[in-house]
N, C-alpha and C positions, 0 to 999 in steps of 0.2 A: 331807209332804216338803218340805224347805227348797228354796229356789231354787238354792242351789249344787249340790244333789243333782240336781235336774232338769237343770240345765245339763250336769252330768257325764253323764247318761245320753243326752241328745240328741247330745253330742259323741261319744260313744262309739259309737253307732249309725251316724252319718253319716260316720265314718272311713272312707277307702277304702285299700286294701292298695298300697303303692308297690311299683315293680318290684323294688327291692332297697334293704334298709335295714341298719350297725353301729354300735358305740358310739363316740362321740368323748370325748377323743382316742384315736388308735389305738394308739400305744404309751404304756406307762403305767408302765415301770421304769427309765426314763431320759428326758432332755430331747431333743427332736428338733425341727428347724425347717427352713424353706425346702425342702419336699418336691418332689423332681421325680419324678413317676410314669410308668412305661414298661412296655409288655406286651412281654415275652420269653418265648420257649418256652411261651406258653399261661399264663403266670402274671403277676401285677401285681408289679412290683419298684419300691420307693421308695428313692431315694438322697436322704436328708436331710442338713442340716449336724447338729452335734451339740454342743449347748450344755452347758457345765459350770460349776461355780463355781470362781473362781480368787481370791476375796477382795476383788474390786474391783467396782464399779458400772458394768460394761461387758460387752460379749459376750466370751465366751472359749470357742474351739472349737479342738480340738486335733487331731481325727480325724474319720473318717467311718464309719458302719455301712451296711448295705444291709438292707432287710427285704422279704419277699415273702410274697404270698397268693395262692390261687387263688380264694377265697371272699370276700375282703375284709373278713373276720371274724377268721380265725385267722392271725396274722402269725409269720414266723419271722425270728428275727434271725441272720443270717449272719456277725456280727461285724464286727471292724474291717476295712476293705478297703484304706485309705489313712491313714497318720498323718504329722504334719509332720517327726517324726524320721527318717523314712525318705525324704524327698525333698530331694536335696542342694542344690537352688536355693532352699529355703524358710528363712526366719528363723525358727526353732522357739521363739524366746522371745517371739513376737508372738502365739500362739494366735489366729490369724485365718483358718483354714480355712473360708470362708464358703459360700454356696451353690453346690451342684454340679449337674452333670447327666451322664447317661450315654447313649451311643448304640451300636447295633450296625450294623457294616457286614462283609460277608464273613465272617461267623463271628468276628469279633473285637469285642470290647466296648471302647469308649473313655470312660474316666470323665475328666472335665473338672471342674476344681476352680480356685478363686481363693486365692492367699495373699499375704503380704508376703514380697518377694524379700530374700534374705540379701545385702547390700551387699558383701560380699567377692566375690561373683559378677561385680561390675562393673554390675549392673542395679540399678535402684531403684523403690520404690513396689509397687504391687499387679500381679500378673501371673495368667496362667491357664496351668496345666500340664494335662498328660494322662497317664493311667495306662492301661495296656492289659492285657486279659486275654482268656482263651479262653472264660470262662463269665461271665454275668451277675452272679456272686457272687464272684469272685476266684478265686484271689489276682490282684492287680493290680499291675503293675510300672511305677513311675512313669518318664517320660522324664527325662533328665538336664537338659534345659533347657526353660523356658516357651515357649509359642507367641510367636513373633517378631511384633512389631507389634500385640499385644493388651496394652493397660494398663487394667486395670479389675477389675470383679468379676462375678458372677453369669452365668457362660457359659451359653448354652443352644445346642442344635444342632437342626437341622431339615433333613430330607431331602426333596426335592420328587419329584413324580412321575416326572421325568426322570432321577432318580438324583444330582442335584447337592446336595450337602451345604452348609449354611450355618451360621455361627457368630454368636451375638448376645451382646453383653454391655452391662454399663453402665460408662461411663467418663466423665472430665470432659468437660463440655459435652453430655452426653446419651446417649442409647441409641445403640448402634453395631450394624452387621451387616457381614459380608463372606463371600464364598464361601470354602469350604474345598478343599484340594487332595485328590486321590484317597487320599492317604494319613492324611487326618484328622487330621494333626499340623501343618500349615503353611496359612497364609492363601493364597488364590488371587486375591484381587483386594484393593485398598485399602479400608479400612475407610470406611464411610459413615455419617454422622450422620443421624438420622432428625428430619426437620423436621414441622411441621404437628401436633405432640403438644401436649398441656396444658403450660403453664408451671409450674414448681415442681419439686420433687424427685421424680425417677423413678429406679427401679431394677429388677433382677429380670425382664428381659423373657423371655417365653415365648411363641413362634409355633407355630401349628398351622394345619392346612388342613381345611377341610369344604366339600364340594360347589363346589369350584373358588374360593372364598374363603380368603384368608389373614389369620388373626386374629393381629394383634400385641398381646399382653396384657402388663401390667406393673403393679406397685404405684406409687401415685401419692398424695402428700400432697396433699390438697384443702384441708382445714382444718388439723388438728393432727396427725393420724395417718395411716396408709397405707390407702386404699381400693384395691382391685383394678378396674382399668379396661380398656378395649381399644379398639383401631382396627381397621379392615378395609381390605385392598387386594386387588388382583389379580395381584400379584407378591411373591414372598418378601423382595425388598428395597425394597418400598414404590413409590410413595407411600402412606401410610396415612392414611385418614380416621377422626377419633376419632368413637366412636359412645356411651360412656357407661360406666356402673360395672356391674361384675360383682358385686361384693360391697361394701358399705359399709364405713366406718372401724368397728372394734370398739368397741362401746359401753363396754366396760371400761377403754379407754384403753391397751390394748397398743399400742405405738408402731409395730411392724412387722407386716406381713403379706408372705407370699410363697407362690407358687402354682405349680400346674401344672394342665393339663387333658389328659384322654385319654378314649378311648372304649374300653369293655371289654364284651364281650358284648351289643353293641347298646345301651349305656347310656353317656352321657357323665358324667363326674365332675370335680368340682374338689377338688384337693388343696391345702391351705392349712395356716396354724398360727395358734395363739392361746396365751396363757399360762395355760391351765387348771390346770396342776399348781404354777404359781408365781404366784398373783394378786397378790403384793405386790412382784415383780420381773420385768418384762416382758422381761428379756435371757435368761431361761429359758423357752423356748417348747415346744409340744408339737403334732404334726401332726394334722390332722383330714381328713376327706372328707364331701363332701355330694354329691348328685345335681345335675346341670346340664342344662337344657334350652334349646332354641332356638324362636324363633317360626318361621312358615313363610318369612318373609323374611330369615333368617338371624340376625335379632337375638337376642342372648344374653338370656334372662330372669335378672333379678336373683337370686343366690342368697341365702337367708335361713339363717344358720348355725344348726345343730342340735346338740343333745346326742346325740340317737339315731343319726345317722350313716348309714351305707350298710352293707347286708348282712343276710341273715337270721340271726336268733338262734334257735338250737335248744332246744326246751323242756326237753331234759335238761341243758342247760348252766345254771350260775349267771347268771340274767337280773339284771343290774344295772340296777333300775328307776329309780335315780338319774340314769341316762342316758335321760331321759324323752322322750316325743314331746309330752306336754302335761301341764300340772300346775295346780292350782286357783290362783286369785289369792290366796286367803287359807287360812291354816292348813296350808301345805305348803311345805317347803323342802328343799335337797339340800346340805348342808354337807359338809366333809370328815370321815371317820371320825375322824381323827387329825390336827390341824393341824400337829404335830410332824413327821408322815410324810406327805405329801400323795401319795406314790406308793401308799399304801394305798387310795386312792380315797374315794368319797363314800357317803352314806347318804341315805335319804328320812326326813324327820321330819313326822308328821302331829300337828297340835295343836288342831284344831277338829273337831266333829261335821260331817260330809259333806265335809271336805277330800278331795281324790283326786289320783290320779297315773295316767297312762296310758302304756303302752309298745307300741308297733306291731310288728308283722310277727314273730311267734314261729311257727316252724315245728314242729308237732306231729306232722308225718308220719302214719303210719298205726300208731304205737305204742299200745299199749294202756296208757297212764299212768294209774295208779291212785291215786296220791298227789301232794300238793304239799308241799315243804318250804320253810321260810321262816326265815331268820336274822334274828331280832328282838329287841328290848329295849323293855321297857315298865314304868317304876316304878309306874305307875298301873293296869296293866291295861287291855284294851280289846279291842273287837271291830272286825274289818276284813271287808270284803265284795269277794270275788274275782270279777271279771267277765271272761268270754272271750266272744269273738264276732267277727263280721265286721259285716255290716249288721245282721243279726238277733242279738240279744242272747240268749245262753245264760242259763239260771237262774243267779242269784247263789248264791256258796258263801260262808255266813258262817263266819269262822275267829276263835277267840278266842285272843288273845294273853295268856298268864299274866302276872301280877305278877312282876317280877325286875328286880334291879339289874345283872344281867349278861346278856350275849346268849345266846340260846338258840335251839335248832333246834326250830321247831315244826311238826309234822306233822298233815296232814289227809287224810282220805279224798276222792277226787273222786267227786260224785254222778253226773256225766256226763263221758265220755271225748271230750275233743276232738280233732280231727284236722285235718290240712292246716295251712294258715297262718291265724293268728288274732291279733288284738289282745287284749292283756290290761288290766285296770284294777284298781287297789285304792282303795276308798272306804271312810273312816273313819267307824264308825257309834256311836262313843261320844265322851265327853268325857275329857280326860286327854292322854296322849301315847304314841304309838307310833313306834318307830325301825324302820326295815328296811333290812338291808343287801342282802340279795339273796333271790331265790326260785328254786326248781328243781321240775321235775316228773319222777316216776319212775314 
């Protein structure tokens, strides 16, 4: 057995099951960016901005959708909740409905969003407006005027343990914050510019509290693109002491990143974005999520972006192994199925003997799953080896992929019936080429 195969087996056996793992990006039928994630009514609701193509080389955002999930795997699109044509103070020719937020108070849901003001209103520049609803998914009714005294972008709302709410945003001269009145529609203090933060471009503030510490987090251009960084203080309005990086700049060169952080079912998560579905144009982005962890002293451990993401995958679902947990350094790749239609997703291509791919945390439950179905293509034909296990490896199942120029569903009987949460792996046992779209157990 070659070294690559030995490495595969060793890595597979040593894998530990994370608390929760799904696939990135989360939404794959449209572009989404700047995700603010909130827990309402026992579900996670994500309020992103919505990138669309407008025929020019810049951001174009005309409306907002909201998505929700109970398991962080299956997401419901609740449709458009606010559009620029329905807000009387917005210049609907500018297509600049940027990063939003949403917060609940006394049974009402307040959706905060920035946009360019229609100069016919007597106002100028970027302002922040509010739309109100009785449910987290709308319908939302926009207020007739933006919040007085707030000029800027990327609103974020935080409520402290004493019930006081605060609004944060990015404006000229830096990141700002102020108290909100009880009605959630007006400022209750003068805006405060936060000092003692790193120099350079900063936007997208997001504040959260954990164990008495206030984490003031924001995207920051350290070199050429935005990293996610944070400071800590003992008061919602600072002062804040800079602590470091949450996520490094995207190696792909995607210029922006924008995020939110929340705790859900005793696990912390980082929601952010990347240009997965638009690798050649980073103004069309897609939201992601990965688990986030803290040291004992409250320091945030740096988050390494993954394709695997968060949430358990059901064995009976189509398992997109191109959103892999690990992949061999040689002979394996995950290109688009069709570069002309990136919303169609990706595939795995194995081109060398002993090339492999692994996918963590598949829930087999207690089902008596007897077969595996694989959507595959191989013009040369070839044999793959399926591995299923936790720390102890179950016997490998060899599956022949017949020679074909077209995609086909290959079915094989399972010699052993796995149960519970397992990791799976595919190892290529031949020369030639095998392409895999998805696999599913029945």
